[in-house]
Every structure is written in C-alpha cells, then in structure tokens.
N, C-alpha and C positions, 0 to 999 in steps of 0.2 A: 321565427328564428332566422336571422340573416345568414345567407349563404355567402361563401367567399370563393372566388376563382382567381388563381395566380398562374401565369405562364411567362416564361422568359426564353430568349433565344439570342443567338449571335447572327448579325447580318454582315456579310462580307462587303461592306461599303463604309466610307468615312461618316462620322456622326452628322456632319453638316449636310451631307447628301441625303441621309435618311430623314433628318429633321425638316429639310426643305419640303418634303412630301407630307410628313405627319402633321406639321404645324398648320397646314391648310385644312381647316375643319370641313371643307366641302370637297376634298380630293378623293374620298374613299370610293366614289363611283368610278374613278379612273383605274383603281388598282385592286379593289376587293371584289371577288367574284359574287358574293352574296347580295351586293347592292345593285339595284336596277337603275334608279335615277335619284338625284339629290339636288337640293337647292337651299340657299340661305334665305330665310324669311326677311321681309322688310327692306331688302336691298342693302343690308349691312355687309361689312367686309368679313371675309371668312376667317380672319384671325382676330376679330373683335371680341373681347371677353363679353359674354352675355348674349352673343348671337345664337340663333336657333337654326339647326339644319333639319329639314323635313325630307325624309327619303323613303323610298319603297324598296322592299326586298324582292328578289326574284321568285320567292315562294308566295308573293302577294301580300305579305304583312307590311304595315306602315308604322314608322317610328319618327318621333320628334325628339331631338336631343339638344341640350344647351351647353355651350362652352363656359365652364366655370372659372378656370385659371389657364394662363398660358405664360410660361417662364422660358424665355429664350436663353437666359444664362444657364439655367439648370436643365434645359431641354426636357421640359415636363409640362404636361397638360392634364386637366381634369374636366370631366363632363358628366352629365346626368341625363336620364330619360325623363321627359316631362309628359309624354303621351305615347302610347304604343298599343298595337293590337296583340303583341306578344306579352304574356303575363309576367313580365319582370317588374317587380314593384320596388320603389325606392332605390333604383339602380344608380350607382355612382362608380365611375371607372377612372383610373389614372394610368397614363402612359408616361414612362420615364426612359430616357436614353442616356447611356454612359459610354464614353470612349473606351475602346480596347486598344491599347498602344501596340500590341503585338499584331502587326499587319494593318494597322489603321482601320480597325473594324468597329462595329457598334453593338453594344449590349442593349437589348430592348426588353424592358420589363412592363408587363400589362396585367393589371389586376382590377377586380371589381367586387363590390358587395351588393346584394339585392335580396329581396324577399320573394317567395313564390306561393302560389296556392298549395294547400296541403296535398301531398301525394305526388307533386310534380318537381320536387327538389332535385332528384337525380337527373331527370330528363333535361331540365333547364340548365343545370350545371354543365352537363355534357354538351349541350347546344352552344353555350357561351365559350367553353374551353376549347372545343374542337371546331365547331362550325364558324366561330367568330375569330378567336385568338390564333389558334394554330393554323387555320386556313389563311388568316390574314398575314401571318409571318411568311408563308410560302408565296402568297400572292404578291407581296411587296418585293420579295427577292426576284420574282420573275419580272415585275414591273421595272426594277432597276437594271436588270440584265438587258432588257429591251430598250434601255435608254430613257425610261420613264422619268428619271431625275431631270432631264432636259425640259420636260413639260413645265416644270416649275422654274427652272433656272433661266431659260431664255427662249430659244425657238429652234425648231428642227425643220427638216425638209417636208415634214407632214403638213406644215401650215402654221398659222398663228396660234399662239398658246396663251393661257391666262396671263393677264397683266400682273407683274410683280408688285408687291405692296411695300409701303414703308415699314421699317421695323424699329422697335425701341432702341435707343442708344443713350449712353452716358457720355458727356463731353465736358471739357474745361473751357469756360468762356472768359474772354477779356473784354470788358465794357469800357475800360479807360486804361491807357498805358500807365505803367508804374512799377512798383516793387512786386515781390512774390505774392503779396496779399491780394492782388487783382485777379489771380487765377481762381475762378469760382466754379465748382462742380454744378452741373445741372442736367436734368433729363431733356432729351430731344428725340427726334425721329430721323432715321437715316433713309433718305429717298431711294427708290430703286435705281439701279445703275442705268446711265444713259448710253447712247451709242458709243461703243469703244471703251466702255468702263467695266470695272470689276468691283463688286460690293464684297467687302471683307469684314468678317468678325475678328476684331483685333484682340490678340492676347497679350502682346508686349509692344511697348512704344518707346522708341529711343529718345533720350533727352540730350540735346546738344546745345552748345553755347549760342548758336544762332537763335534758338528758342528764347533765350534771355534777351537778345537784341530785339526780337520781335515784340516781346512783352514790354520792353522799355519804350518802344516806339521809334527805334533807331532806323528801321527799314519799313516805313508805313506802306509802300506799294505792295510789299509781300504779305502783309497782314493788316489790311485796313480795319479800323474800328469806327463804326458809325452808329448813330442812334437807332436802336432796334435791330442792329445787325452786329453782334459781338464778333470779335476775332477769336479764332481757335489756333493755338500754336501747334508746332510739331511737324517734322518733315519726313518721318520714317516710322514704320511699324511692321509687325509680323503677325500672321494669324491664318485663318482658313477662309476660303471662298464661300460666300453664301450663294451668290448667283452672278450672272454676267449679262451685259447688255448686248444689243444687236451688233454684229460684226466682230465679236470676240471669239476666237478659236483657240483651242489648245489648253483651256482651263475648264474644270468642272467643279460643281459644288463639293466641298470637302477637301479640295486640294490645298496643301500648305504652301503659303507664299510669303514673301516679304516685299517691301517697296520703299523707294525714296523718290522725292520729286520736289520741284521748285515751288509748289503751292502749299502753304500752311494748312493745318487742319487735322493733324494726326492724333491730337490728344482727345480721342473718342473711342468708344467701344466698338462702333460700327462706322465704316466709311466707304464711299465709292471713290475710286481713283482711276485714272487712265491706264489702260493696259500697258502703255509705253513705260510706265514706272515700275512694273511688276516683274519679279523674278521668282521662279519656283524654288522651294527650299529642299535641299538634300535631307534625307531621312535622319542623318546623324546630327543635324544642326537644329537645336531646340529653338523655340520662339524667342525666348529672352536673349539667347546668344545672338540670334539673327538681328534683333532690335539693337543690341549693343554693338554689333560689328559692321553691319552693312554700310551705312553712310561713312562711318569712320574708316573702315577698311578700304572703301573705294577712294576716299580722300587720300589715305596713305599711298595707295597705288598711283594716283595721279601725281602726288608730290615727288615720289621716288623715281618713277619711270618716265613721266612726261615733262616735268619741270626741273627737277633736281639732277636728272641723269646720274643717279647715285650708283657707284660701282666700287670695286676694290680700291682703297686708298682715299676715297672721298672723306673729308672731314665735315661731318654733318652736325650742326647745332640745333637741338630740339628744345624749345621752351615748354614748360609744363610737361616734363618727360614722364611723369607718373599718371597723367591723365589718359582719357580714352584713346585719343589719336596718338598721344605721345608714346604710350607703351607699344602700340602697333608699329610706329615709325622706328623705335629703338630695335625691336626684334627683327623687323624685315630688313632694315638697313644693315644691321649686324650680319645677317645671313648673306648679304650681298658683298661683304668684305669691307664695309665702310667703318671709319672710326667715329663712333657716336659720342657726342658731348651733350649733356643734358643739364637744364636748370630745374631745380625744385625748391620748395619752400620749407622743407623739414628733413631731418635725418631719416625718419620713417619712410618718406617718399623716396629718398635717395636709395634706400635698400631695395625698394620695389623696382625702381628704374634699373639698377644694376642687374637685378635678377632677370630683366627682360633684354639685356644686351647693351645697356648704356655703359660704355667703358670709362668715361670721365664724367662725374656728377658734381655740379656746382650748387651748393646750398645757399640760397639768397632770398631775402624777402624784400630787398630794396632795389631790385633790378640792376645790380652791379655785377657784371660778369665778363666784360670785354677784356680786361687785363689777363684773367685766367685763360680765356680762350686764345688770346694772342700768344701766350706762352706755349700753347700746343700747336702753333703754326697758323692760327686764324681759321675761320670757318669758310669752307668752300661753298656751303649751302646753309642757309638759316631758314628754319620753319618757325615763324613768329605768330603766335596767337595773343601776344600781350598787348600790342598796340602802342599808344603814344608814350607811356611811361618808360618804355625800353627803346625808344626810337634812336637816341644818340648812342647808347651802348651797343645796339645792333650794328650800326654803321661802323663803330670802332672795332667790333669783333670780326668784321668781314675780312677775309683774305683778298688779295688782289685778284681781279676777275671773278670774285665771288658772286653768288646769286642769292638774293634776299626775297623770300616768299612770305608775303603778308597774308596770314590765314584768318586772323580775327583781331578783335580790338577789346579785349577784356578790361583794359584800363582806360579805354576811351579811344575815339577815332584818331587814326594816325594823321599827323600833320603832313601836308604835301612835301614830297621830296623833289628837289630841283635836279634837272639833268646835270648841272654843273657839279653838284655834290657827288653824284654817282660817277662822273667821269674821273674824279680824283683817284678812284681805285679801279677804273674800268669795270665797275660793278653793274649788275643788272638787277631789275626789280620786277616782280610780278604779283598780281593779286587775283588769284583764280577763283572761279565759282564752280564747284565740282559738278553741278548739274549740266554745265556746258560740255562736260566730258563723258556724259552718260546717254547721249542721244546720237543716233537712233537707238532703238531698243537692242539691236544686235550688239552695240558697243557696251550697253549696260550689262547684257548677259555675259559678254566676254570678260569684262572686269570682275563681275560677281563670281564667275567660275574661277578666276585667278585667286580671289580672296578665299573661297571655300577650299580650294586646293592647298593654299598656304596654311589654312587651319588644319586640314586633314594630315598634311605631312609634317606638322610640328613647327614649321617656320613661324607661325603665329600661335601663341598660346590661347587657350580659351580665355576670354576676357574676364577681368575682375569686374564683378557687377554688384552695384548697390540697387536693391529693388524697393520700389514704393508703389502703393496702391494708386490707381488713377486719380482718385479723389484727393490724394496727398501731393498733387503736383506742386503746390506752393512750397511744401517742405523740401521737395527735391530741388527746386530752384534755389531756395535759400542755402541748401547744402552745397550746390554747385558753385554759387557765388562766394561762399565762405572760404574757398581754397582749401577746405578740409577733406574734400572727396578724393578718392583714388579710383582709377579705372573708369568704368562707364556707369551711368545712371539709367535705369529703365523703369517705366511705369507699367504696372500689370493691370490689365483691364478685366 
C-alpha cells in the first residue's frame, strides 16, 4: 500500500527568490542540513529534465534521484528516487510554489507517495515528513535570511557562485516585415544576464504604435530582421527579477520591476535588459497597469513638461485623444489648467476622452479638424501621432508661435516641413524620441516617480486596458491598427 506525505508552509520571500533556489536540482547540499554532498551525473545541467543527482546524507545513506518535470510558469517540479540505501520504494515527490500576495510571500507545497517494507510505514512517513520536508522548510528560511538567494542570482563577497543557466522563454518572432500575420509565437531560451543586466520573468508587456512601425520595417536599425535571426518587437514590460548580472546592485530575485528602453525585444516571457532601463514597481501598481502606463506616461511627461511647457491657459490639441497616450495627456494637461482639444474617430471615443478631461472633442474620420480648432483660438501645442494624412490640417490648426510635436506616423511618414513654412506662423516643430529623455537612470527614476505619483493622487486614472495573451500578439496589432481600440493594449505572458 502506498504511503502519502503532504506538508505545506509559507516562506517570507517572493516566489521568484524561492524558486531560484528550488529549481536548481543540485542546490540542496547548499541549504538542506541532511545533505552532505551532491552532484549531477553525466555533466548535465541541474535544471535539465531527466538529469540525475547523486547525493550522500550526513547519516551515511546514499540516494540517486531523477528530475521528471520542471515548469517555470507554474513553479512546479517532480522527481523520483531511482536508487537508495533508504527503503523508500517507488518514491515520487512534487514541489509546488504559489505566490501569496499579502506581503509578497510564497506558499510551498511538498508531497510524495512511496511504498515501504512491512512494519516500517510509520517510521519512514515520519522521516520524510519531519526530517526531510519540515526540516527543509526551516533550512531554506535560514538560507534565504543569510543571503543564500544571491548564490543563485549573482555573486557575493564570499566569492564566485554557480553560473546562471538559460531558462525557457516564449517569444514573438518576426522573420519578414509585414502585416500582423508575421508575428509568430515560438519557444526560445533566455540567456543568463550579462554584466550590468537584469533577467526578468515578464508578466505584462506594453503594446505601442512603435511596435507596429518595427513590424512593418519602417525603422530597420531598431529591429533588424536577418536570415536565422528574427526580430522581436516590444519596448517595455513588467514582471519580477529572476537574477542579475555582475555589477548590478539594489535588485534581488523576486523584486517587482518595470522597464522601457530603445532596444526591441520585449515580446517574450523572459528577457534580460540593462539595469539602466529598469525601475522598481510600487506595491500598489499591478504588472498590467505598469505595462500599460510606463512608456506612455513618461511620453506624456516629456510632451507636457519638456516640450509643450503646458500650463494654465495653454490650448493643447491631442490627436487620438482616446488612445493610451491621448487619455494620459488629456487628464494630465487638464490638471495643469490647459484647455484640451481632442480628435477621435467615433462618438464612443469622444465620451471616453471627455471623461478624461478633454474639454472640446472633434469627431472626424477624414482628418479634417483645423477649422474647428481655429474657432477655439488655434492650438498653442499640437501632439500629432497621425503623420502625413493630417500634415496640412495640423499646420492650419496651429496658433501663431505654436509648437507642433510629431510623435508618430500612423497614416504614413510625415513629408518634410520647410523652415519657410514654419516662419509664416513663427511656429516651431519637434520630433522627440522619449528614450533620449530617460537617461541616465536617475532621470528615468525621477520621471517614473512622477508618473506613479500622478496615478496615486488621481491626476491620472488607472488606464483603460485591453488584454491579450502573448501568443495573440497578431490579434492585438490588428486591433490597434483598426482604430477600434481605446486606452492601452497589453500582452499577458
């Protein structure tokens, strides 16, 4: 008759920090007191399914166990005994971790089934339950308190630590520029973080119009597509730290973070990025909110404070006022006392823009708006993501000494503007790249703090979010290009 032992506990550490230790099938001699020495046979990796660990116990017994399953998404592993001097027969054990949101802790469930020689059932059940599982819980707690997580994550003053391993990842590959159909899901591996890098298990990934430009091939240097080396779109994401590379301080496995940067590649479940791109997440900001807000919020911050110099009385024209950036601009500019004028393509979007502080909404699908804007006195500042189709109307809508900010080109690349045309209204023109306003990292941290504060005090509402699975990235792009979406689109990994 098979015996069953089940034990569970709560560990006061984030799940990724606990998992970073547990998933290493050869780490138990570092943290479990009953283990004397351990090695992986055949030179295989310690997270390779099928590998065998051979270890001796401090009481002299010898055991060989095989890793049967390892699931990084579910934080679950299964293993069995293949040979042992301890009389545990047909032994199969499963370790499962679950996040505890209260305090960012970890629920650890450990169970096994096995047969025993007659008359030894109680003795062996007690040995497994108390000597292995309950003792293991306490041993790991002590290991983490002593900084043992850093032995897996990077390095410490004690000397060199085991080399981090690649981990499985899911990504969206582009092998040829084109429409949404070129976004193809595939399995991959995420390499360990390099010097100055942070490896992140991504939970939510922001979808932005720049991703569409990359997919179409409009900015090849930012996402090259070469034979055998597909491009991966995406500029921002949020999740938890898996481990860090040499030279990274201030972040530990399990810490919640978000990032944005000038290098594409965010459409993946695991990714390593430079520390310079990364900001910590406040406890009150969920992953999907961070992915929907960080790049767009920092963009709004730059447009309003650095380029538009928006203040009380400024007449601000925002195109796509019901989109992700548009809603943030409407709300933030309104709080600064500006008069916000927005263009949208439907009455439904007009209602949403008004609810976010857009005082005057122009519904148009043919990019005609200049006459209505001039009736309001003209635009002191224009934020234009439309591109060439609205070029002439934008210039006509500008007030004298107005500033035109070209943020995107949804309808196609903007034809060049001549200085002679601008001088007719003493107008100015800029075409910013937000990443130039987020370096060094101290600048990124300062701007991010301003966005989180605006969210916390109600200046910015929680973003309207349309969520898609990572594998459905093509559907998200089709939705974004259809002009039917409102708010922000986020991929959930």
